[in-house]
DRENLUM-953880 format. One line per field, with one value per residue (C-alpha): residue number from 0; z, x, y. Coordinates in steps of 0.5 Angstrom, whole numbers, plus 500, padded with zeros to 3 digits. Layout:
residues N
vose <- c(NUM:...)
z <- c(Z:...)
x <- c(X:...)
y <- c(Y:...)
END
This chain:
residues 621
vose <- c(0:1:2:3:4:5:6:7:8:9:10:11:12:13:14:15:16:17:18:19:20:21:22:23:24:25:26:27:28:29:30:31:32:33:34:35:36:37:38:39:40:41:42:43:44:45:46:47:48:49:50:51:52:53:54:55:56:57:58:59:60:61:62:63:64:65:66:67:68:69:70:71:72:73:74:75:76:77:78:79:80:81:82:83:84:85:86:87:88:89:90:91:92:93:94:95:96:97:98:99:100:101:102:103:104:105:106:107:108:109:110:111:112:113:114:115:116:117:118:119:120:121:122:123:124:125:126:127:128:129:130:131:132:133:134:135:136:137:138:139:140:141:142:143:144:145:146:147:148:149:150:151:152:153:154:155:156:157:158:159:160:161:162:163:164:165:166:167:168:169:170:171:172:173:174:175:176:177:178:179:180:181:182:183:184:185:186:187:188:189:190:191:192:193:194:195:196:197:198:199:200:201:202:203:204:205:206:207:208:209:210:211:212:213:214:215:216:217:218:219:220:221:222:223:224:225:226:227:228:229:230:231:232:233:234:235:236:237:238:239:240:241:242:243:244:245:246:247:248:249:250:251:252:253:254:255:256:257:258:259:260:261:262:263:264:265:266:267:268:269:270:271:272:273:274:275:276:277:278:279:280:281:282:283:284:285:286:287:288:289:290:291:292:293:294:295:296:297:298:299:300:301:302:303:304:305:306:307:308:309:310:311:312:313:314:315:316:317:318:319:320:321:322:323:324:325:326:327:328:329:330:331:332:333:334:335:336:337:338:339:340:341:342:343:344:345:346:347:348:349:350:351:352:353:354:355:356:357:358:359:360:361:362:363:364:365:366:367:368:369:370:371:372:373:374:375:376:377:378:379:380:381:382:383:384:385:386:387:388:389:390:391:392:393:394:395:396:397:398:399:400:401:402:403:404:405:406:407:408:409:410:411:412:413:414:415:416:417:418:419:420:421:422:423:424:425:426:427:428:429:430:431:432:433:434:435:436:437:438:439:440:441:442:443:444:445:446:447:448:449:450:451:452:453:454:455:456:457:458:459:460:461:462:463:464:465:466:467:468:469:470:471:472:473:474:475:476:477:478:479:480:481:482:483:484:485:486:487:488:489:490:491:492:493:494:495:496:497:498:499:500:501:502:503:504:505:506:507:508:509:510:511:512:513:514:515:516:517:518:519:520:521:522:523:524:525:526:527:528:529:530:531:532:533:534:535:536:537:538:539:540:541:542:543:544:545:546:547:548:549:550:551:552:553:554:555:556:557:558:559:560:561:562:563:564:565:566:567:568:569:570:571:572:573:574:575:576:577:578:579:580:581:582:583:584:585:586:587:588:589:590:591:592:593:594:595:596:597:598:599:600:601:602:603:604:605:606:607:608:609:610:611:612:613:614:615:616:617:618:619:620)
z <- c(492:488:488:486:480:476:469:463:457:450:445:444:437:438:439:447:451:458:464:471:477:484:491:494:488:486:490:484:481:486:488:488:491:494:488:482:477:469:465:457:454:446:441:441:435:431:431:424:418:419:419:420:417:420:417:421:419:422:425:426:421:426:422:425:421:425:421:423:420:423:423:427:424:428:431:429:430:428:428:425:427:426:429:426:430:429:429:427:434:436:439:435:437:437:430:428:429:430:435:433:434:430:434:430:434:431:434:431:435:434:437:437:440:441:438:443:445:447:454:456:452:451:448:447:445:442:442:439:439:437:438:436:438:436:440:439:446:452:459:458:459:460:465:467:463:457:458:458:452:447:451:445:444:446:447:442:448:447:439:441:445:443:446:442:444:442:445:444:447:447:451:451:454:456:458:460:462:466:468:468:474:474:469:469:466:465:462:460:458:457:455:453:453:451:451:450:452:450:453:456:463:465:462:464:465:462:469:468:474:472:473:472:467:472:477:471:469:476:477:470:472:477:472:466:462:462:461:455:452:453:449:443:445:443:449:451:454:449:453:456:455:458:454:458:454:459:456:460:458:462:461:465:465:469:469:472:473:476:478:478:481:482:485:488:495:496:495:495:489:490:486:488:485:487:483:483:480:479:476:475:472:471:469:466:467:462:461:459:458:451:451:446:445:443:436:435:436:434:438:436:439:442:447:446:452:454:455:462:465:468:471:471:475:474:479:479:482:484:486:488:489:491:492:494:493:494:492:495:493:497:496:495:498:495:500:497:501:499:501:497:499:496:497:493:493:490:488:486:483:482:478:478:473:473:471:464:462:469:471:478:481:485:485:491:492:495:497:500:501:503:505:506:507:503:505:503:503:500:501:495:497:491:494:487:480:479:485:489:494:496:502:502:506:504:505:500:499:494:494:497:494:494:500:506:510:505:508:503:502:507:507:509:504:505:500:500:494:491:484:480:473:470:463:460:467:470:475:482:488:492:498:499:505:504:511:509:515:510:503:498:493:487:485:478:473:471:477:478:482:480:476:480:481:488:493:499:505:505:511:513:509:509:503:502:497:493:486:482:475:472:465:462:456:455:450:454:454:446:446:438:436:433:436:443:447:453:458:462:468:472:478:483:489:493:499:501:507:510:518:520:519:516:512:505:502:496:495:491:497:502:509:509:515:518:515:508:502:497:491:484:486:483:489:483:477:473:466:462:455:451:444:439:437:431:427:421:425:431:434:441:445:452:457:462:468:472:478:480:483:488:485:492:499:502:505:504:498:492:490:482:481:485:481:475:472:473:466:462:455:450:445:440:435:429:425:419:416:409:409:414:413:411:416:416:422:425:432:435:441:446:440:444:444:452:454:461:464:466:470:472:473:472:469:467:465:460:456:455:447:443:439:434:428:425:420:419:415:418:414:417:413)
x <- c(603:598:591:585:581:575:577:572:575:571:572:579:581:589:594:592:586:586:584:584:585:584:583:585:585:591:595:597:600:605:610:606:600:597:593:591:594:593:594:596:594:596:591:590:591:584:580:580:583:582:585:584:586:585:587:586:588:587:589:596:599:596:596:595:596:594:594:594:592:592:589:589:589:589:596:599:596:600:599:602:601:603:602:604:602:605:603:607:605:600:606:610:618:620:624:621:623:620:615:612:613:613:612:612:610:611:608:609:605:606:603:603:599:597:590:584:582:589:589:594:593:599:601:607:606:612:611:616:615:619:618:621:619:622:619:621:618:621:621:620:614:612:612:605:604:607:602:596:599:600:599:602:608:615:621:627:631:627:629:634:630:629:627:629:627:628:624:625:620:620:616:615:608:607:600:599:592:593:586:579:581:589:593:600:602:609:612:619:620:625:625:630:629:634:632:636:632:636:633:635:637:640:642:648:649:655:658:658:652:648:640:635:630:625:628:628:621:619:622:623:624:629:633:632:638:638:630:632:637:631:627:632:637:644:648:655:657:659:657:650:646:647:643:643:643:639:641:639:638:634:632:628:627:624:620:614:609:602:598:591:587:579:574:568:566:558:556:562:567:574:579:586:592:599:604:612:616:624:625:631:632:637:638:644:645:650:649:653:652:653:654:651:651:645:646:640:635:639:643:650:654:660:663:661:660:664:659:659:661:654:650:654:651:648:642:640:634:633:627:623:616:610:603:597:590:584:577:571:564:558:551:551:558:565:571:578:583:591:598:604:611:616:624:628:635:637:644:647:654:656:662:662:662:670:670:667:671:668:675:672:677:672:666:661:656:650:645:638:634:627:623:615:609:603:596:589:582:575:568:563:555:550:544:540:541:543:545:552:556:563:568:576:582:589:596:599:607:612:619:624:630:637:639:638:635:629:624:618:612:606:599:593:587:580:574:566:562:556:554:548:547:540:537:540:542:549:553:557:559:565:568:575:580:588:592:599:604:610:609:614:616:621:626:624:626:619:616:622:627:634:632:636:631:632:626:625:620:614:611:604:598:591:587:579:574:568:568:561:559:552:550:543:540:535:531:530:522:522:522:522:527:533:536:540:541:546:548:554:556:563:565:571:572:579:582:589:592:599:598:605:610:617:622:623:629:626:627:621:616:621:617:611:606:601:594:597:594:597:600:598:591:585:579:574:573:567:566:559:557:551:551:546:547:545:548:549:551:553:554:557:558:562:565:570:571:578:578:584:590:596:603:606:603:599:593:587:587:592:596:596:603:602:596:594:587:580:577:571:572:568:569:565:565:561:561:558:558:558:558:559:567:568:566:568:569:570:572:573:577:576:572:570:578:578:585:587:594:595:602:607:613:618:619:613:606:604:597:592:591:587:581:583:579:580:577:578:577:576:577:575:576)
y <- c(167:162:165:161:163:161:161:160:158:158:152:152:151:151:146:145:144:146:142:146:142:145:143:137:133:136:132:128:134:137:140:146:145:151:154:150:146:147:142:143:137:137:135:128:123:122:116:116:119:127:134:141:148:154:161:167:174:181:188:190:184:179:172:165:158:152:145:138:131:124:117:111:104:097:097:104:111:118:125:131:138:145:152:159:165:172:180:186:189:195:199:204:206:213:213:207:199:192:191:184:177:170:164:157:150:143:137:129:124:116:110:103:098:091:089:092:085:083:079:084:091:095:102:106:113:118:125:130:137:144:151:157:165:171:177:185:186:190:191:199:202:209:215:217:223:220:214:218:222:216:209:205:209:206:210:210:206:200:199:193:189:182:176:169:162:155:149:142:136:129:124:116:114:106:104:097:094:088:087:091:094:094:099:102:108:110:116:118:126:131:138:143:151:156:164:170:176:182:188:195:195:202:209:213:220:224:223:215:215:209:209:203:204:203:209:213:213:213:220:223:230:228:224:229:227:220:220:225:219:214:218:219:225:224:222:225:218:214:208:211:205:198:193:186:179:175:169:162:155:150:143:138:131:125:119:118:111:112:105:105:100:100:095:094:091:090:098:101:103:104:107:107:112:111:115:115:120:122:129:133:140:145:153:155:163:166:173:179:187:191:198:203:210:214:218:222:217:211:206:205:199:202:196:189:185:178:172:170:177:178:173:166:161:154:152:144:141:133:131:124:125:120:120:116:118:114:115:111:112:110:112:119:120:120:121:123:123:123:124:127:126:131:130:136:137:144:146:153:154:161:162:170:175:175:168:167:161:157:155:155:160:164:159:159:153:153:148:147:141:139:133:134:130:134:131:133:131:132:130:130:129:128:131:129:128:135:138:136:139:139:141:140:141:141:143:148:147:151:149:154:157:154:159:155:161:161:157:153:156:153:154:150:151:150:150:149:149:147:145:145:142:141:141:148:151:150:153:153:157:156:159:159:161:160:161:162:161:163:166:166:172:171:177:177:183:182:185:190:186:185:179:174:169:168:167:170:169:174:173:171:172:170:170:169:169:167:164:164:161:160:159:159:158:163:160:153:154:154:147:147:152:150:156:157:163:161:167:165:170:168:172:172:176:175:179:177:181:181:178:181:186:185:188:185:183:185:192:194:191:195:195:191:192:188:189:191:188:184:187:185:182:184:184:183:180:179:176:175:173:171:168:166:159:155:149:154:160:164:171:172:178:178:183:183:187:187:191:196:192:195:194:195:192:198:200:205:209:207:212:213:211:205:201:199:201:198:197:194:191:188:182:180:174:171:165:162:154:155:147:141:142:149:155:163:167:174:177:183:184:190:193:200:201:202:204:202:201:193:194:199:194:193:200:204:204:199:198:193:191:196:194:189:185:178:174:167:160:153:147:140:134)
END
């Protein structure tokens, strides 16, 4: 289920800029058109020779290095960027062990173009990137009792858990401006991603009976032997701990062209967007289980697994998409109708656990296909130079799984809003209502499922709510001051209710009754921030409140073992500009050290991050 969120982002200094598209405007950004589309735009090539170096260090061995340099000449431009980010982790494993991570991200861009005054301007931009990550992260949480005794503890059974990833990306973007009113942008792209998350899956007792780590932590008393092994007690069974290599690789590639045509007739402005895309992607799951004994808190490998003897399948999707979006502006009215078409073919080749060489002797093939038109329309009205309103309606769609009994997710989504922007006051309020005729759920290990990744039909759901944001400079009346004191408040209320009863094929949901609330969806979210700003320095304080969330569908009071905590956490930051090119800064997150549970799936309770402190240096040239 995709739920709309009003997101307030500070000025970002990292490798990406976020743009949030929602409502009928996201017809251009399918195939998922239910909620919103967040576009992560990499750093743009600078227009003149310049660069930046950011250095950050802080709590728990946190470190961050971000550097870039680039330039634009008459017919060629370039940029190189590097980002390294790491931490020693804020949790501690019984008996010791690593809990941190390190991530590296490198990106190079090159653009060649004709003269800017050419009769037909063209450019070709090449982007190449590589990302690596190593995270000593786990799916294991804690029992409720252990969590409130020490929320940052990790059991000895998580000592081998490790995720390693590698990603490469390539894109080539061609732009041609055929006239002042007609241009075409074409992009060819390819992304490869491989990861192996090696993590404990289950524990076997002395009789060889296996129990998942989630079930153990739900009932530690009823699973006393396996719970003690999880905590480090020596196991009588030499193959007590099953550690699964969740090894898989992905690729996605395609080509897309967007035609933009704009013109004016009398008092009407027209802007027409037509897009075409051919896309294919694939996931290759090739997994295995290694078996360990626990020897006085130390895991010892006893039976290495054979790759391909656990999940062993390939899923492929091929899609053709096209869209048409028309923007008509007349006086104070702007009308934006659009239509998208998606044609998607899905195929799965499951070789089975007994065929690691993929000879095809036990091959099971599944196929599914969907073709769908996705319409949407939005109307904007500019009441004045500072007040505008909008109303929109669009079809929400998410593709089905490969099994033909899985239906696509369908919804009709409505929005109504007002925006205000005058002097130092800005804000917006949006009402939304989403009616799902068929909601899709996913069987993921991350949510307590089997990890098959299969989608399942999850019934009819109504979701409605309100988004509100306002920003005001409290020093606006002091016209001669060189200070600013902006205050920003953002609030989201969301209510999502199942409209029919059904028995879910996803065992952790079980029987869902009409009137049940949707899990893992906070009804109330509030963020507020205030900052004192000057051209030489700045100080800011912000707080964020998150309501409690159900972890399973239900009604009425939420059982303590089926919810996350509500919490209110505070952050603060400050900076000082030493020169026009050099500044120092510091920040503190959750500085009151609020302890709160953010999840109890897939296995046990997990905490939010404790108090952390960072200092940094920024150099621009």
